[in-house]
MMTF fields as JSON, N, C-alpha, C and O atoms, coordinates in Angstrom:
{
  "mmtfVersion": "1.0.0",
  "mmtfProducer": "UNKNOWN",
  "numBonds": 487,
  "numAtoms": 488,
  "numGroups": 122,
  "numChains": 1,
  "numModels": 1,
  "chainsPerModel": [1],
  "groupsPerChain": [122],
  "chainIdList": ["A"],
  "bondAtomList": [4, 2, 8, 6, 12, 10, 16, 14, 20, 18, 24, 22, 28, 26, 32, 30, 36, 34, 40, 38, 44, 42, 48, 46, 52, 50, 56, 54, 60, 58, 64, 62, 68, 66, 72, 70, 76, 74, 80, 78, 84, 82, 88, 86, 92, 90, 96, 94, 100, 98, 104, 102, 108, 106, 112, 110, 116, 114, 120, 118, 124, 122, 128, 126, 132, 130, 136, 134, 140, 138, 144, 142, 148, 146, 152, 150, 156, 154, 160, 158, 164, 162, 168, 166, 172, 170, 176, 174, 180, 178, 184, 182, 188, 186, 192, 190, 196, 194, 200, 198, 204, 202, 208, 206, 212, 210, 216, 214, 220, 218, 224, 222, 228, 226, 232, 230, 236, 234, 240, 238, 244, 242, 248, 246, 252, 250, 256, 254, 260, 258, 264, 262, 268, 266, 272, 270, 276, 274, 280, 278, 284, 282, 288, 286, 292, 290, 296, 294, 300, 298, 304, 302, 308, 306, 312, 310, 316, 314, 320, 318, 324, 322, 328, 326, 332, 330, 336, 334, 340, 338, 344, 342, 348, 346, 352, 350, 356, 354, 360, 358, 364, 362, 368, 366, 372, 370, 376, 374, 380, 378, 384, 382, 388, 386, 392, 390, 396, 394, 400, 398, 404, 402, 408, 406, 412, 410, 416, 414, 420, 418, 424, 422, 428, 426, 432, 430, 436, 434, 440, 438, 444, 442, 448, 446, 452, 450, 456, 454, 460, 458, 464, 462, 468, 466, 472, 470, 476, 474, 480, 478, 484, 482],
  "bondOrderList": [1, 1, 1, 1, 1, 1, 1, 1, 1, 1, 1, 1, 1, 1, 1, 1, 1, 1, 1, 1, 1, 1, 1, 1, 1, 1, 1, 1, 1, 1, 1, 1, 1, 1, 1, 1, 1, 1, 1, 1, 1, 1, 1, 1, 1, 1, 1, 1, 1, 1, 1, 1, 1, 1, 1, 1, 1, 1, 1, 1, 1, 1, 1, 1, 1, 1, 1, 1, 1, 1, 1, 1, 1, 1, 1, 1, 1, 1, 1, 1, 1, 1, 1, 1, 1, 1, 1, 1, 1, 1, 1, 1, 1, 1, 1, 1, 1, 1, 1, 1, 1, 1, 1, 1, 1, 1, 1, 1, 1, 1, 1, 1, 1, 1, 1, 1, 1, 1, 1, 1, 1],
  "groupList": [{"groupName": "UNK", "atomNameList": ["N", "CA", "C", "O"], "elementList": ["N", "C", "C", "O"], "formalChargeList": [0, 0, 0, 0], "bondAtomList": [1, 0, 2, 1, 3, 2], "bondOrderList": [1, 1, 2], "singleLetterCode": "X", "chemCompType": "L-PEPTIDE LINKING"}],
  "groupTypeList": [0, 0, 0, 0, 0, 0, 0, 0, 0, 0, 0, 0, 0, 0, 0, 0, 0, 0, 0, 0, 0, 0, 0, 0, 0, 0, 0, 0, 0, 0, 0, 0, 0, 0, 0, 0, 0, 0, 0, 0, 0, 0, 0, 0, 0, 0, 0, 0, 0, 0, 0, 0, 0, 0, 0, 0, 0, 0, 0, 0, 0, 0, 0, 0, 0, 0, 0, 0, 0, 0, 0, 0, 0, 0, 0, 0, 0, 0, 0, 0, 0, 0, 0, 0, 0, 0, 0, 0, 0, 0, 0, 0, 0, 0, 0, 0, 0, 0, 0, 0, 0, 0, 0, 0, 0, 0, 0, 0, 0, 0, 0, 0, 0, 0, 0, 0, 0, 0, 0, 0, 0, 0],
  "groupIdList": [1, 2, 3, 4, 5, 6, 7, 8, 9, 10, 11, 12, 13, 14, 15, 16, 17, 18, 19, 20, 21, 22, 23, 24, 25, 26, 27, 28, 29, 30, 31, 32, 33, 34, 35, 36, 37, 38, 39, 40, 41, 42, 43, 44, 45, 46, 47, 48, 49, 50, 51, 52, 53, 54, 55, 56, 57, 58, 59, 60, 61, 62, 63, 64, 65, 66, 67, 68, 69, 70, 71, 72, 73, 74, 75, 76, 77, 78, 79, 80, 81, 82, 83, 84, 85, 86, 87, 88, 89, 90, 91, 92, 93, 94, 95, 96, 97, 98, 99, 100, 101, 102, 103, 104, 105, 106, 107, 108, 109, 110, 111, 112, 113, 114, 115, 116, 117, 118, 119, 120, 121, 122],
  "secStructList": [7, 7, 7, 7, 2, 2, 2, 2, 2, 2, 2, 2, 2, 2, 2, 2, 2, 2, 2, 2, 2, 2, 2, 2, 2, 2, 6, 1, 7, 7, 7, 2, 2, 2, 2, 2, 2, 2, 2, 1, 6, 6, 7, 7, 7, 4, 4, 4, 7, 2, 2, 2, 2, 2, 2, 2, 2, 2, 2, 2, 2, 2, 6, 6, 6, 7, 1, 7, 4, 4, 4, 4, 7, 1, 5, 7, 7, 6, 6, 6, 6, 7, 7, 1, 7, 1, 6, 6, 6, 2, 2, 2, 2, 2, 2, 2, 2, 2, 2, 6, 6, 7, 2, 2, 2, 2, 2, 2, 2, 2, 2, 2, 2, 2, 6, 7, 7, 5, 7, 7, 7, 7],
  "xCoordList": [-11.993, -11.215, -11.604, -11.667, -11.831, -12.163, -10.876, -10.235, -10.512, -9.379, -9.579, -10.418, -8.874, -8.934, -7.974, -7.205, -8.031, -7.097, -5.647, -4.794, -5.398, -4.014, -3.593, -2.466, -4.512, -4.08, -3.718, -2.73, -4.622, -4.372, -2.993, -2.279, -2.652, -1.298, -0.211, 0.819, -0.365, 0.579, 0.794, 1.922, -0.292, -0.103, 0.456, 1.177, 0.115, 0.704, 2.264, 3.056, 2.654, 4.056, 4.919, 6.063, 4.283, 4.89, 5.041, 6.139, 4.058, 3.971, 5.015, 5.763, 5.137, 5.997, 7.408, 8.288, 7.736, 9.066, 9.507, 10.69, 8.639, 8.923, 9.236, 10.273, 8.384, 8.574, 9.96, 10.666, 10.431, 11.69, 12.798, 13.736, 12.719, 13.691, 13.778, 14.861, 12.644, 12.659, 13.192, 13.83, 12.864, 13.308, 14.873, 15.539, 15.4, 16.888, 17.429, 18.367, 16.888, 17.425, 17.4, 18.322, 16.345, 16.228, 16.786, 16.93, 17.077, 17.469, 16.618, 17.056, 15.272, 14.155, 13.067, 12.972, 12.293, 11.217, 10.064, 9.588, 9.699, 8.659, 7.408, 7.403, 6.282, 5.013, 4.245, 4.465, 3.339, 2.679, 1.789, 1.627, 1.264, 0.552, 1.356, 0.766, 2.67, 3.384, 3.349, 3.285, 3.389, 3.241, 2.007, 1.937, 0.843, -0.434, -0.764, -1.415, -0.28, -0.47, 0.31, -0.141, 1.444, 2.176, 1.59, 1.501, 1.159, 0.782, -0.746, -1.225, -1.5, -2.903, -3.63, -4.51, -3.29, -3.875, -5.34, -5.766, -6.101, -7.614, -8.312, -9.524, -7.634, -8.334, -8.296, -7.268, -9.453, -9.541, -9.189, -9.776, -8.226, -7.774, -8.091, -7.532, -8.891, -9.412, -8.084, -7.266, -7.928, -6.942, -5.472, -4.419, -5.517, -4.302, -3.562, -2.334, -4.304, -3.746, -4.566, -5.791, -3.933, -4.588, -5.152, -6.2, -4.536, -5.016, -6.355, -7.373, -6.186, -7.664, -8.67, -9.855, -8.262, -9.313, -9.939, -11.163, -9.133, -9.59, -10.521, -11.637, -9.867, -10.557, -11.865, -12.756, -12.071, -13.258, -14.375, -15.535, -13.902, -14.957, -15.391, -16.56, -14.622, -14.91, -15.857, -16.953, -15.419, -16.184, -17.566, -18.546, -17.738, -18.94, -19.989, -21.198, -19.416, -20.22, -20.627, -21.737, -19.69, -19.96, -20.008, -19.713, -20.37, -20.13, -20.994, -20.661, -21.993, -22.678, -21.938, -22.233, -20.914, -20.16, -18.635, -17.925, -18.259, -16.947, -16.99, -17.619, -16.265, -16.249, -15.511, -15.964, -14.37, -13.519, -12.983, -12.547, -13.005, -12.474, -10.985, -10.547, -10.226, -8.847, -8.716, -7.672, -9.748, -9.772, -9.577, -9.045, -9.982, -9.905, -8.728, -8.594, -7.903, -6.532, -5.843, -5.711, -5.441, -4.795, -3.392, -2.822, -2.772, -1.338, -1.253, -2.134, -0.156, 0.107, 1.034, 2.184, 0.477, 1.247, 1.84, 1.562, 2.659, 3.403, 4.301, 4.208, 5.294, 6.296, 5.722, 6.302, 4.579, 4.004, 3.224, 2.77, 3.026, 2.31, 0.787, 0.08, 0.34, -0.991, -1.947, -3.16, -1.392, -2.094, -1.983, -0.92, -3.069, -3.115, -3.301, -3.673, -3.029, -3.247, -2.053, -1.059, -2.173, -1.029, -0.653, 0.532, -1.66, -1.401, -0.535, 0.323, -0.74, 0.04, 1.207, 1.929, 1.382, 2.421, 3.467, 3.792, 3.966, 5.021, 4.69, 5.58, 3.32, 2.93, 2.991, 3.371, 2.616, 2.803, 4.228, 4.552, 5.085, 6.449, 7.062, 7.884, 6.568, 6.995, 6.559, 7.276, 5.235, 4.688, 5.624, 5.933, 6.033, 7.004, 8.343, 8.855, 8.868, 10.094, 9.855, 10.688, 8.801, 8.455, 8.278, 8.87, 7.546, 7.305, 8.615, 8.773, 9.581, 10.745, 11.841, 12.958, 11.49, 12.468, 13.652, 14.735, 13.332, 14.378, 14.156, 13.51, 14.794, 14.623, 15.208, 14.666, 16.244, 16.895, 15.931, 15.832, 15.251, 14.411, 13.088, 12.533, 12.608, 11.526, 11.68, 10.823, 12.746, 12.995, 13.004, 12.387, 13.741, 13.808, 12.478, 12.203, 11.651, 10.374, 9.432, 8.567, 9.537, 8.775, 9.078, 8.16, 10.298, 10.776, 10.038, 9.59, 10.014, 9.417, 7.827, 7.224, 7.296, 5.815, 5.609, 4.661, 6.394, 6.294, 6.276, 5.572, 6.967, 7.205, 6.482, 6.832, 5.584, 4.743, 4.245, 3.845, 4.211, 3.645, 2.118, 1.456, 1.569, 0.099, -0.448, 0.247, -1.649, -2.387, -2.696, -2.932, -2.673, -3.045, -4.482, -4.752, -5.388, -6.647, -7.042, -6.513, -7.848, -8.082, -9.206, -9.606],
  "yCoordList": [-9.222, -9.613, -8.497, -7.294, -9.009, -8.17, -7.79, -8.656, -6.613, -6.215, -5.059, -4.17, -5.138, -4.023, -2.997, -3.246, -1.826, -0.648, -1.219, -1.108, -1.805, -2.327, -3.308, -3.224, -4.379, -5.499, -4.95, -5.344, -3.997, -3.419, -2.802, -3.001, -2.073, -1.479, -2.534, -2.452, -3.516, -4.509, -5.325, -5.581, -5.667, -6.523, -5.688, -6.206, -4.355, -3.493, -3.432, -3.584, -3.231, -3.126, -4.324, -4.246, -5.469, -6.772, -6.912, -7.197, -6.732, -6.933, -5.946, -6.396, -4.72, -3.775, -4.12, -3.987, -4.506, -4.816, -6.015, -6.125, -7.001, -8.287, -7.778, -8.132, -6.998, -6.562, -5.912, -6.192, -5.014, -4.471, -5.522, -5.481, -6.393, -7.357, -8.274, -8.591, -8.671, -9.646, -8.969, -9.604, -7.608, -6.883, -6.8, -6.912, -6.611, -6.531, -7.793, -7.879, -8.87, -10.25, -10.744, -11.435, -10.404, -11.071, -10.102, -10.493, -8.912, -7.804, -7.478, -7.15, -7.605, -7.291, -6.683, -7.077, -5.755, -5.127, -6.277, -6.905, -6.471, -7.556, -6.849, -5.802, -7.398, -6.818, -7.303, -8.453, -6.572, -6.973, -8.256, -9.104, -8.34, -9.564, -10.931, -11.948, -10.852, -11.979, -12.312, -13.486, -11.283, -11.534, -12.07, -13.009, -11.413, -11.813, -13.271, -14.035, -13.59, -14.968, -16.02, -17.163, -15.684, -16.497, -16.675, -17.808, -15.587, -15.573, -15.461, -15.79, -15.058, -14.834, -15.376, -14.699, -16.596, -17.231, -17.475, -18.057, -17.039, -17.198, -16.198, -16.315, -15.227, -14.243, -12.944, -12.523, -12.369, -11.03, -9.989, -9.895, -9.12, -7.967, -6.767, -6.712, -5.871, -4.739, -3.989, -3.538, -3.889, -3.155, -3.866, -3.253, -5.077, -5.726, -4.946, -4.995, -4.228, -3.437, -3.58, -3.455, -3.828, -4.017, -2.694, -2.673, -1.636, -0.332, 0.008, 0.489, -0.299, -0.018, -0.932, -0.597, -2.109, -3.059, -2.549, -2.506, -2.178, -1.631, -0.22, -0.026, 0.618, 1.914, 1.772, 2.584, 0.731, 0.462, 0.084, 0.48, -0.739, -1.332, -0.173, -0.18, 0.762, 1.935, 2.808, 3.206, 3.051, 3.988, 3.333, 4.066, 2.106, 1.542, 1.706, 1.845, 1.675, 1.919, 3.409, 3.754, 4.236, 5.627, 6.589, 7.777, 6.072, 6.805, 8.11, 9.008, 8.289, 9.489, 10.63, 11.817, 10.138, 11.106, 11.328, 12.232, 10.416, 10.466, 10.72, 10.011, 11.808, 12.297, 11.256, 11.039, 10.624, 9.799, 8.639, 8.841, 7.519, 6.265, 6.514, 5.966, 7.376, 7.553, 8.479, 8.523, 9.182, 10.067, 9.186, 9.695, 7.954, 7.115, 6.215, 5.393, 6.296, 5.553, 5.862, 7.017, 4.868, 5.13, 5.604, 5.892, 5.691, 6.186, 7.505, 7.885, 8.195, 9.503, 9.368, 8.939, 9.746, 9.652, 10.905, 11.88, 11.007, 12.256, 12.812, 13.957, 11.815, 12.339, 12.508, 13.261, 11.883, 12.058, 13.327, 13.64, 14.096, 15.302, 15.054, 15.935, 13.888, 13.543, 14.116, 13.909, 14.79, 15.407, 14.484, 13.913, 14.32, 13.59, 11.988, 11.626, 11.156, 9.736, 8.977, 9.555, 7.707, 6.806, 6.959, 6.902, 7.171, 7.351, 8.506, 8.411, 9.611, 10.76, 10.829, 11.825, 9.825, 9.883, 8.76, 8.504, 8.132, 7.164, 5.943, 5.303, 5.517, 4.316, 4.589, 3.713, 5.809, 6.105, 6.101, 5.624, 6.684, 6.626, 5.174, 4.848, 4.353, 2.973, 2.262, 1.491, 2.646, 2.071, 2.422, 1.572, 3.747, 4.12, 3.331, 2.964, 3.094, 2.442, 0.963, 0.381, 0.391, -1.084, -1.074, -1.943, -0.212, -0.307, -0.12, -0.687, 0.711, 0.831, -0.21, -0.151, -1.136, -2.211, -1.752, -2.336, -0.677, -0.199, -0.69, -0.076, -1.869, -2.579, -1.846, -2.011, -1.064, -0.462, 0.715, 0.982, 1.384, 2.559, 1.933, 2.369, 0.872, 0.191, -0.369, -0.224, -0.937, -1.425, -0.274, -0.313, 0.768, 1.934, 2.549, 2.912, 2.654, 3.168, 2.254, 2.724, 0.968, -0.027, -0.024, -0.316, 0.279, 0.41, 1.616, 1.564, 2.806, 4.058, 3.743, 4.1, 3.094, 2.736, 1.895, 2.111, 1.031, 0.058, 0.888, 0.548, 1.884, 2.669, 3.974, 4.815, 4.197, 5.511, 5.696, 4.724, 6.973, 7.213, 7.105, 7.374, 6.705, 6.691, 8.092, 8.997, 8.318, 9.607, 9.715, 8.754, 11.017, 11.281, 11.854, 12.764, 11.316, 11.549, 12.575, 12.395, 13.535, 14.446, 13.829, 14.399],
  "zCoordList": [2.428, 3.504, 4.647, 4.394, 5.807, 7.038, 7.766, 8.36, 7.736, 8.337, 9.485, 9.341, 10.444, 11.5, 10.976, 10.047, 11.593, 11.259, 11.492, 10.611, 12.643, 13.057, 12.095, 11.607, 11.721, 10.895, 9.44, 8.82, 8.957, 7.609, 7.489, 6.506, 8.481, 8.441, 8.667, 7.998, 9.559, 9.838, 8.431, 8.011, 7.816, 6.542, 5.395, 4.542, 5.372, 4.306, 4.598, 3.667, 5.76, 6.08, 5.817, 5.368, 6.134, 5.846, 4.256, 3.779, 3.547, 2.098, 1.506, 0.638, 1.864, 1.093, 1.562, 0.712, 2.673, 2.995, 2.413, 2.09, 2.223, 1.452, -0.011, -0.572, -0.575, -2.037, -2.12, -3.088, -1.125, -1.179, -1.095, -1.892, -0.217, -0.088, -1.317, -1.808, -1.773, -2.93, -4.277, -5.117, -4.399, -5.494, -5.447, -6.476, -4.281, -4.047, -4.36, -5.153, -3.768, -3.86, -5.256, -5.689, -5.995, -7.344, -8.433, -9.591, -8.07, -9.004, -10.179, -11.282, -9.828, -10.65, -9.68, -8.518, -10.184, -9.498, -9.247, -10.193, -8.008, -7.724, -7.476, -6.828, -7.986, -7.841, -6.725, -6.345, -6.115, -5.005, -5.266, -4.389, -6.431, -6.766, -6.412, -6.047, -6.55, -6.268, -4.826, -4.463, -3.955, -2.537, -2.126, -1.333, -2.726, -2.43, -2.864, -2.151, -4.053, -4.481, -3.686, -3.605, -3.105, -2.273, -0.951, -0.476, -0.283, 1.103, 1.259, 2.344, 0.342, 0.447, -0.76, -1.291, -1.226, -2.451, -2.267, -1.269, -3.211, -3.162, -2.292, -2.107, -1.747, -0.919, -1.755, -2.287, -1.822, -2.617, -1.742, -0.663, -2.093, -1.429, -2.346, -3.442, -1.992, -2.885, -3.412, -2.61, -4.728, -5.418, -5.068, -5.242, -4.612, -4.119, -3.025, -2.953, -2.176, -1.22, 0.061, 0.031, 1.124, 2.506, 2.951, 3.596, 2.651, 3.047, 2.22, 2.718, 0.985, 0.1, 0.527, 0.55, 0.881, 1.363, 2.679, 2.804, 3.618, 4.908, 4.608, 5.09, 3.79, 3.574, 2.863, 3.112, 1.929, 1.15, 2.144, 2.038, 3.14, 4.032, 4.944, 5.33, 5.306, 6.213, 5.247, 5.641, 4.1, 3.199, 3.009, 3.138, 2.733, 2.356, 3.596, 3.411, 4.801, 6.101, 6.212, 6.615, 5.843, 6.109, 4.899, 5.03, 3.762, 2.566, 2.601, 1.827, 3.365, 3.456, 4.132, 3.994, 4.9, 5.549, 5.1, 5.542, 4.203, 3.534, 2.075, 1.289, 1.731, 0.338, -0.627, -1.751, -0.157, -1.061, -0.236, 0.898, -0.74, -0.16, 0.316, 1.328, -0.472, -0.104, 1.119, 1.768, 1.403, 2.641, 3.957, 4.943, 3.965, 5.136, 5.109, 6.015, 4.192, 4.225, 5.55, 5.953, 6.166, 7.589, 7.616, 8.668, 6.301, 6.307, 5.584, 4.812, 5.86, 5.242, 3.976, 4.062, 2.848, 1.642, 1.334, 2.033, 0.33, -0.102, 0.927, 1.369, 1.33, 2.322, 3.601, 4.383, 3.986, 5.293, 5.403, 6.504, 4.342, 4.371, 4.638, 5.126, 4.315, 4.392, 3.341, 3.386, 2.467, 1.281, 0.114, -0.129, -0.625, -1.75, -1.395, -0.279, -2.365, -2.124, -2.64, -3.08, -2.576, -3.132, -4.442, -4.77, -5.325, -6.844, -7.182, -8.06, -6.499, -6.754, -5.736, -5.697, -4.956, -4.025, -4.281, -5.44, -3.302, -3.441, -4.144, -4.705, -4.163, -4.906, -6.39, -7.167, -6.804, -8.222, -8.729, -9.817, -7.84, -8.266, -8.364, -9.221, -7.394, -7.354, -8.685, -9.324, -9.021, -10.322, -11.588, -12.423, -11.636, -12.647, -12.658, -13.716, -11.488, -11.331, -11.732, -12.428, -11.33, -11.65, -13.117, -13.757, -13.737, -15.24, -16.041, -17.122, -15.474, -16.14, -15.794, -16.306, -14.932, -14.61, -13.712, -13.663, -13.032, -12.166, -10.64, -9.791, -10.475, -9.288, -8.107, -7.014, -8.208, -7.098, -6.634, -5.437, -7.566, -7.195, -6.658, -5.649, -7.399, -6.871, -5.344, -4.472, -5.206, -3.739, -2.762, -1.697, -3.173, -2.268, -1.917, -0.773, -2.963, -2.742, -2.062, -1.322, -2.261, -1.525, -0.118, 0.648, 0.387, 1.681, 2.462, 3.608, 1.504, 2.017, 2.247, 3.259, 1.268, 1.302, 2.52, 3.276, 2.706, 4.053, 5.301, 6.252, 5.332, 6.566, 6.597, 7.424, 5.837, 5.925, 7.198, 7.839, 7.713, 9.051, 9.066, 8.063, 10.222, 10.355, 10.381, 10.842, 9.915, 10.028, 11.492, 12.225, 11.857, 13.306, 13.24, 12.457, 14.061, 14.179, 15.34, 16.437, 15.193, 16.31, 17.144, 18.159]
}
């Protein structure tokens, strides 16, 4: 999928807010694949994540200058610190809540993920 910086963030925020809303409405944690199957059926999104899809595209173009694909993720993970990546940040915590069936915590984290701040570039 070809995404611009702006659209990757926009689609990310829509998806994670929808996940939070649906998790609260259904009283079960809802996975991102449900959203993608509903709104992007037949479209391949890298790692089922609009940010990963965008970042992979950038990395593939500039891999000689970028050490890690996560380095070009446009959002700040880990409470906005910008250190680390999604797996060791809020997304990893969401995955634990999802796996444990804790829809309240999953929805709370999904809302945080939806509203992560953008990285500031110099």
